[in-house]
C-alpha positions as CSV (number, residue, x, y, z in Angstrom):
1,M,63.7,4.9,106.2
2,R,63.7,7.7,103.8
3,N,62.0,5.5,101.2
4,L,59.4,4.5,103.7
5,Y,58.8,8.1,104.7
6,H,58.3,9.2,101.1
7,T,56.1,6.2,100.4
8,I,53.8,6.8,103.4
9,R,53.6,10.5,102.4
10,A,52.6,9.6,98.8
11,D,50.1,7.0,100.0
12,I,48.5,9.5,102.3
13,F,47.9,12.0,99.5
14,K,46.7,9.1,97.3
15,L,44.1,8.0,99.9
16,L,42.9,11.5,100.6
17,H,41.3,11.5,97.1
18,T,39.4,8.2,97.6
19,N,36.2,7.0,99.2
20,L,38.3,5.7,102.1
21,V,38.1,9.2,103.6
22,L,34.3,9.1,103.4
23,L,34.3,5.7,105.1
24,H,36.3,7.0,108.0
25,L,34.2,10.2,108.3
26,L,30.7,8.8,107.8
27,V,30.9,5.8,110.0
28,P,32.0,7.7,113.2
29,A,29.6,10.5,112.4
30,L,26.7,8.1,112.1
31,G,27.7,6.3,115.3
32,I,27.8,9.6,117.2
33,L,24.4,10.7,115.9
34,L,22.7,7.4,116.7
35,F,24.1,6.9,120.1
36,C,23.8,10.5,121.3
37,G,20.3,10.6,120.0
38,Y,19.3,7.5,121.9
39,Y,21.3,8.5,125.0
40,S,19.5,11.9,125.2
41,Y,16.4,10.0,126.6
42,S,17.8,6.6,127.7
43,P,17.4,5.8,131.4
44,W,20.9,4.3,131.6
45,S,23.4,5.8,133.9
46,E,26.2,8.0,132.4
47,R,28.8,5.3,133.0
48,Q,26.6,2.6,131.4
49,K,26.2,4.8,128.3
50,L,29.9,5.3,128.0
51,Y,30.6,1.6,128.4
52,G,28.0,0.8,125.8
53,Y,29.4,3.3,123.2
54,A,33.0,2.3,123.8
55,Q,32.2,-1.4,123.3
56,A,30.1,-0.6,120.2
57,V,33.1,1.2,118.6
58,A,35.3,-1.7,119.5
59,I,32.9,-4.2,117.9
60,V,32.6,-2.3,114.7
61,F,36.3,-1.8,114.3
62,P,37.2,-5.2,112.8
63,L,34.5,-4.8,110.1
64,M,35.6,-1.3,109.3
65,I,39.2,-2.4,109.0
66,S,38.4,-5.2,106.7
67,V,36.2,-2.9,104.5
68,G,39.0,-0.3,104.4
69,V,41.7,-2.9,103.5
70,S,39.4,-4.3,100.8
71,M,38.9,-0.9,99.3
72,L,42.6,-0.3,99.3
73,Y,43.1,-3.7,97.7
74,E,40.6,-2.9,95.0
75,M,42.4,0.4,94.2
76,E,45.8,-1.4,93.8
77,L,44.2,-4.1,91.7
78,K,42.8,-1.5,89.3
79,A,46.1,0.4,89.2
80,G,47.6,-2.0,86.6
81,N,47.2,-5.2,88.6
82,F,49.3,-4.0,91.6
83,Q,52.0,-2.4,89.4
84,T,52.3,0.5,91.9
85,I,53.5,-2.1,94.4
86,L,55.4,-4.5,92.1
87,S,57.3,-2.0,90.0
88,V,58.8,0.1,92.8
89,P,62.6,0.4,92.9
90,C,62.7,-0.3,96.6
91,S,61.5,-3.4,98.4
92,K,57.9,-4.3,98.0
93,A,57.7,-4.4,101.8
94,V,58.2,-0.7,101.8
95,S,55.2,-0.2,99.4
96,H,53.0,-2.4,101.5
97,A,54.2,-0.7,104.7
98,G,53.4,2.7,103.2
99,N,49.9,1.5,102.2
100,L,49.3,0.0,105.7
101,A,50.6,3.1,107.5
102,A,48.4,5.4,105.5
103,L,45.4,3.3,106.2
104,C,46.3,3.2,109.9
105,L,46.5,7.0,110.0
106,L,43.0,7.1,108.6
107,G,41.9,4.6,111.3
108,L,43.5,6.8,114.0
109,F,41.6,9.8,112.7
110,A,38.4,7.8,112.7
111,S,39.0,6.5,116.2
112,I,39.6,10.0,117.5
113,F,36.6,11.4,115.7
114,A,34.3,8.6,116.9
115,V,35.3,8.7,120.6
116,F,36.5,12.3,121.2
117,G,33.7,13.6,119.0
118,F,31.2,11.6,121.0
119,G,32.7,13.0,124.2
120,I,32.1,16.6,123.0
121,V,28.5,15.9,122.0
122,F,27.9,13.8,125.1
123,R,29.1,16.6,127.4
124,F,27.0,19.1,125.5
125,L,24.0,16.9,126.4
126,G,24.9,17.4,130.1
127,F,26.9,14.2,130.8
128,V,30.1,15.7,132.2
129,K,31.4,13.0,134.5
130,F,34.2,12.1,132.1
131,S,36.7,14.7,130.9
132,L,37.7,15.4,127.3
133,P,41.2,14.2,127.9
134,F,39.7,10.8,129.0
135,Y,37.9,10.5,125.7
136,F,41.0,11.3,123.8
137,R,43.1,8.7,125.6
138,L,40.3,6.2,125.1
139,S,40.3,6.9,121.4
140,L,44.1,6.2,121.3
141,I,43.7,3.0,123.3
142,L,41.0,1.7,120.9
143,F,43.2,2.5,117.9
144,L,46.3,0.9,119.4
145,S,44.5,-2.2,120.4
146,N,43.5,-2.7,116.8
147,L,46.9,-2.4,115.2
148,A,47.3,-6.1,115.2
149,L,44.0,-6.4,113.2
150,Y,45.3,-3.9,110.6
151,V,48.4,-6.0,110.0
152,L,46.4,-9.2,110.0
153,Q,43.6,-8.1,107.8
154,Y,46.0,-6.4,105.3
155,G,48.0,-9.6,105.1
156,I,44.9,-11.8,104.6
157,C,43.5,-9.5,101.9
158,F,46.6,-9.3,99.8
159,M,47.6,-12.9,100.3
160,A,44.2,-14.6,100.0
161,G,41.9,-11.9,98.4
162,R,39.3,-9.4,99.6
163,G,36.5,-11.9,99.9
164,I,38.2,-13.9,102.6
165,S,39.4,-10.7,104.3
166,L,35.8,-9.4,104.4
167,S,34.7,-12.7,105.8
168,F,37.2,-12.5,108.6
169,G,36.1,-8.9,109.3
170,I,32.4,-9.9,109.5
171,V,33.2,-12.9,111.7
172,G,35.5,-10.8,113.9
173,T,32.8,-8.2,114.5
174,L,30.3,-11.0,115.3
175,I,32.6,-12.8,117.8
176,S,34.2,-9.8,119.4
177,P,31.4,-9.3,122.0
178,L,32.0,-12.9,123.1
179,F,35.5,-11.9,124.3
180,Y,33.9,-9.4,126.7
181,L,32.0,-12.2,128.4
182,S,33.4,-14.8,130.8
183,L,33.8,-17.1,127.8
184,G,36.8,-14.9,126.7
185,D,38.4,-14.5,130.1
186,Y,41.4,-16.7,129.3
187,I,41.7,-16.5,125.5
188,W,41.0,-12.8,124.6
189,K,44.6,-11.8,125.0
190,Y,45.7,-14.3,122.3
191,I,43.1,-13.3,119.6
192,P,43.3,-9.8,118.1
193,Y,39.6,-9.6,117.6
194,G,39.2,-9.4,121.4
195,Y,41.7,-6.7,122.1
196,G,39.5,-3.7,121.4
197,I,36.5,-4.5,123.5
198,R,38.6,-5.8,126.5
199,T,41.1,-2.9,126.6
200,A,38.5,-0.2,126.1
201,T,36.3,-1.6,128.9
202,Y,39.2,-2.2,131.2
203,Y,40.4,1.4,130.7
204,C,36.9,2.7,131.5
205,Y,36.9,0.6,134.7
206,R,40.3,2.1,135.6
207,Y,38.9,5.6,135.3
208,A,35.4,5.2,136.6
209,D,35.2,2.0,138.8
210,S,38.4,1.5,140.8
211,G,36.9,-1.3,142.8
212,T,36.2,-3.4,139.7
213,Y,39.5,-2.4,138.1
214,K,41.5,-3.9,141.1
215,T,40.0,-7.3,140.3
216,I,41.1,-7.2,136.6
217,A,44.2,-5.0,136.7
218,Q,46.6,-8.0,136.4
219,D,44.6,-9.4,133.5
220,F,44.7,-5.9,131.9
221,R,48.5,-5.6,132.2
222,T,49.1,-9.2,131.0
223,G,46.7,-8.7,128.1
224,V,48.5,-5.5,127.0
225,I,51.9,-7.1,127.1
226,T,50.6,-10.2,125.2
227,A,48.8,-8.1,122.6
228,G,52.0,-6.1,122.1
229,I,54.1,-9.2,121.5
230,I,51.6,-10.6,119.1
231,T,51.4,-7.3,117.2
232,V,55.2,-7.3,116.9
233,I,55.2,-10.9,115.7
234,L,52.5,-10.2,113.1
235,S,54.5,-7.1,111.9
236,I,57.6,-9.2,111.4
237,V,55.6,-11.8,109.4
238,F,54.1,-9.0,107.4
239,V,57.5,-7.6,106.5
240,I,58.8,-11.0,105.4
241,G,55.7,-11.9,103.5
242,S,55.2,-8.6,101.8
243,S,58.8,-8.5,100.6
244,R,58.2,-11.8,98.8
245,W,54.7,-11.0,97.6
246,E,54.2,-11.2,93.8
247,G,50.5,-10.8,93.5
248,R,50.0,-14.0,91.7
249,N,47.4,-15.6,94.0
250,V,45.1,-12.6,94.1
251,R,45.3,-11.3,90.5
252,Q,43.0,-14.1,89.4
253,E,40.3,-13.2,92.0
């Protein structure tokens, strides 16, 4: 655990001096500006505006994760062909876990910035139906619902290469809206790309539309439990795979 703590701490300092920080700053800031600018004159109700923004953030998350993981991969590739991972005295799983944890912390910051920051500006525009604590909790839910994607995308990138990882991110962003429709009613809880948009929307229903929430409460609870189990399984596979990872397959990319 001590090795993991020191690895995470070192990786955080390492990422703070990279373009990954700009990615996690600029994308949320751009989203806030675009949506608040449009919402300032849009005829939609306040609730519809919130739902639309939360779903937009959930849709963009898979692509942002894949881009972030690919940038991290590129950094490690340029650092002596992954020598910062392969040459560590502790298990390679610890190095990979440190990288992943540092990236997740940036993702947590981006999620809070995107949703809580939006809430502050949104309330400044006069839309005060939803409290700031609600926006903060929503940002945490959006991040936690994408933890499985962080593990999955990281594994794909370092096992198969950044090209395939980016392809998965693009496809995930394109198909994630489908999981909000009736098409995804039964399968969303088994596919990580559907977690964000479903959980965010369900949480908004719970807070703002109790009548609708009663009809989907059981699906929400079942989905959260299933997503948690799948996230744990992916994490176990990640630890096993990363401990045996030698970088051979992707060095030739």
